C-alpha positions as CSV (number, residue, x, y, z in Angstrom):
1,M,59.3,-50.0,-33.7
2,A,59.9,-52.5,-36.3
3,F,61.1,-50.7,-39.4
4,F,59.7,-53.4,-41.7
5,T,58.8,-54.2,-45.5
6,T,56.2,-56.1,-46.3
7,T,56.9,-58.8,-49.4
8,F,54.8,-60.8,-51.5
9,A,56.2,-64.1,-53.3
10,E,54.5,-63.7,-56.1
11,T,51.6,-62.3,-56.6
12,P,49.5,-60.1,-53.4
13,P,46.2,-61.7,-52.7
14,A,42.7,-60.2,-54.3
15,I,41.1,-57.5,-52.7
16,E,37.4,-57.6,-52.1
17,G,35.2,-55.0,-50.9
18,E,31.3,-53.8,-51.5
19,G,30.6,-54.9,-55.5
20,V,34.0,-54.8,-56.6
21,F,37.4,-56.7,-56.4
22,L,40.8,-55.7,-57.4
23,R,44.0,-58.0,-58.3
24,Q,47.2,-57.6,-60.4
25,P,47.1,-56.8,-63.3
26,Q,47.9,-59.8,-66.1
27,M,48.7,-59.9,-69.9
28,S,45.2,-61.7,-70.4
29,D,44.0,-58.0,-69.1
30,H,45.9,-56.3,-71.9
31,P,42.4,-56.2,-74.7
32,E,39.8,-54.9,-72.2
33,W,42.5,-52.6,-70.7
34,A,43.2,-51.1,-73.1
35,A,39.9,-51.0,-75.3
36,L,38.2,-49.3,-71.8
37,R,41.9,-46.8,-71.6
38,E,40.8,-45.8,-75.6
39,R,37.2,-45.0,-74.8
40,S,38.0,-43.1,-71.5
41,R,40.8,-41.3,-73.2
42,S,39.2,-38.0,-73.4
43,F,37.4,-38.4,-69.7
44,L,40.8,-39.6,-68.6
45,E,43.4,-36.8,-69.6
46,P,42.9,-33.5,-68.2
47,W,43.7,-35.4,-64.9
48,E,47.2,-37.6,-65.9
49,P,50.3,-37.3,-67.1
50,I,50.6,-37.1,-71.6
51,W,50.2,-40.5,-72.4
52,P,53.0,-42.3,-74.6
53,A,52.5,-42.8,-77.8
54,D,52.9,-46.7,-77.4
55,D,50.2,-46.5,-74.2
56,L,48.1,-49.0,-75.2
57,T,49.7,-51.4,-77.0
58,R,51.0,-55.3,-76.1
59,A,54.6,-54.1,-75.5
60,A,54.3,-51.5,-73.3
61,F,51.3,-53.3,-71.3
62,R,54.0,-55.9,-71.0
63,R,56.9,-53.1,-70.0
64,R,54.1,-51.5,-67.1
65,L,53.4,-55.3,-65.8
66,K,57.0,-55.7,-65.7
67,R,57.6,-52.8,-63.7
68,Y,54.5,-53.4,-61.6
69,A,56.2,-56.6,-60.5
70,E,59.4,-55.3,-60.0
71,D,57.8,-52.5,-57.9
72,Q,56.0,-54.9,-56.0
73,R,59.2,-57.2,-55.3
74,S,60.8,-54.4,-54.0
75,D,57.8,-53.2,-51.7
76,Q,57.9,-50.0,-53.9
77,A,54.3,-50.2,-55.4
78,Y,51.0,-52.4,-55.4
79,S,49.4,-52.0,-58.4
80,F,45.6,-53.0,-59.3
81,L,42.9,-53.8,-61.6
82,V,39.6,-52.6,-60.0
83,F,36.4,-55.2,-61.2
84,R,33.0,-54.9,-60.5
85,A,31.8,-58.0,-59.1
86,D,30.5,-59.7,-62.4
87,N,34.2,-59.2,-63.7
88,V,34.1,-56.1,-65.5
89,L,36.8,-54.2,-65.2
90,V,36.3,-50.6,-64.7
91,G,39.2,-49.2,-63.6
92,G,42.6,-49.0,-61.5
93,I,44.4,-47.9,-58.3
94,T,47.8,-48.2,-57.5
95,L,49.6,-47.7,-53.9
96,S,52.8,-46.3,-54.7
97,N,56.1,-44.0,-53.5
98,V,56.4,-47.1,-50.5
99,R,58.7,-45.3,-47.7
100,R,59.4,-47.7,-45.2
101,G,61.9,-46.9,-41.6
102,V,60.1,-43.8,-39.9
103,A,56.9,-42.9,-42.3
104,Q,55.4,-46.5,-43.3
105,A,53.4,-44.2,-46.0
106,S,52.6,-44.8,-49.4
107,S,50.8,-42.6,-52.1
108,I,47.3,-43.4,-53.8
109,G,46.7,-43.3,-57.5
110,Y,43.4,-44.2,-59.5
111,W,41.5,-44.2,-62.8
112,M,38.2,-44.8,-63.6
113,G,36.8,-45.6,-66.8
114,A,34.5,-43.2,-68.4
115,P,31.6,-45.2,-68.9
116,Y,32.1,-46.4,-64.8
117,A,32.7,-43.2,-63.4
118,R,29.9,-41.3,-60.6
119,Q,28.5,-45.1,-59.7
120,G,30.3,-45.4,-56.2
121,L,32.7,-47.7,-58.1
122,M,36.3,-46.0,-56.9
123,S,34.6,-45.7,-53.8
124,R,34.4,-49.1,-52.9
125,A,37.9,-49.5,-54.0
126,L,39.0,-47.3,-52.1
127,R,37.4,-48.3,-49.1
128,A,38.5,-52.6,-49.9
129,L,42.3,-51.0,-50.4
130,I,42.4,-48.9,-47.3
131,P,42.1,-51.9,-44.8
132,F,44.7,-53.9,-47.1
133,S,47.2,-51.3,-46.2
134,F,46.5,-50.8,-43.2
135,V,47.1,-54.1,-42.4
136,N,48.5,-56.5,-44.8
137,L,51.0,-53.7,-45.7
138,R,51.1,-52.5,-41.6
139,L,51.7,-49.0,-43.3
140,H,50.3,-46.2,-41.0
141,R,49.6,-43.1,-43.1
142,L,48.3,-42.8,-47.1
143,E,48.3,-40.0,-49.2
144,A,46.6,-38.6,-52.2
145,A,46.8,-35.8,-54.4
146,C,44.3,-34.5,-56.8
147,I,44.1,-31.4,-59.4
148,T,42.2,-28.4,-57.6
149,T,39.5,-28.2,-59.8
150,N,39.3,-32.6,-59.9
151,V,35.3,-32.2,-57.8
152,A,34.9,-35.9,-58.3
153,S,38.5,-36.7,-56.5
154,I,38.0,-34.0,-54.1
155,R,34.9,-35.6,-53.4
156,L,36.0,-39.4,-53.1
157,L,38.7,-39.3,-51.0
158,E,36.9,-37.0,-48.2
159,K,34.2,-39.6,-48.1
160,S,36.6,-42.5,-47.6
161,G,38.0,-40.8,-44.6
162,F,41.0,-38.5,-46.1
163,Q,41.7,-35.6,-44.8
164,R,43.3,-32.4,-46.3
165,E,46.8,-31.3,-45.4
166,G,48.1,-28.7,-48.0
167,Y,48.3,-27.4,-51.2
168,A,51.0,-27.6,-53.3
169,R,52.0,-25.5,-56.3
170,Q,52.8,-26.8,-59.3
171,Y,53.3,-30.7,-57.4
172,L,52.7,-33.1,-61.0
173,C,53.0,-32.4,-64.6
174,I,49.7,-33.1,-65.8
175,N,48.3,-33.7,-69.4
176,G,51.7,-31.6,-70.1
177,M,51.3,-28.6,-67.2
178,W,52.7,-28.6,-63.9
179,Q,49.5,-28.4,-62.2
180,D,48.4,-26.9,-58.3
181,H,47.2,-29.7,-56.3
182,L,45.5,-30.9,-52.6
183,L,47.2,-33.1,-50.4
184,Y,44.9,-35.6,-48.5
185,A,46.1,-38.2,-46.6
186,R,44.7,-41.0,-44.4
187,L,46.2,-42.4,-40.8
188,K,45.3,-45.9,-39.6
189,D,44.3,-44.8,-36.9
190,D,41.8,-42.2,-38.3
191,P,38.1,-42.7,-37.3
192,P,35.5,-44.4,-40.2
193,Y,34.7,-43.3,-43.5
194,L,32.1,-40.3,-43.7
195,D,28.7,-40.9,-44.7
196,R,28.0,-37.9,-46.9
């Protein structure tokens, strides 16, 4: 087995899905991104790390994009914004903690703006990202963790063919508290999505 890495010269291609597309964030996305995140703050905060005080500013967004570019160049992470087919920003999804060598694995994280939740958009985005991960990035395993009470995220992962593999006590510091998480994974050769 070759222990390869994958890099893109500048930006990964846009990823097309059913009624959605994913693309790398750009500075011009800041106003729409900041407005959606602010509008969704109370919806998102229970599931995310504490936001820095300047999180929604242009300067913080610029730093975020710089980190995304560095992570991508070093094949450590790939960050995408999720858009509906009509070019409306609805959320974000990231492949992070890319591990090469004998692992060929990555972790998935995602967020959805409150106005667009429970419309199946993140399911479509995740289903578009999975083939990109296995074919373009040549990963073998995708992992995800979610807080034990996040029923929507549990359902999303299970519908997308992820299998529950474990329980991690105080796994991540979310909203200022160490939270227990359920651990999920999907392998390259796992069967197709479940229709539930």
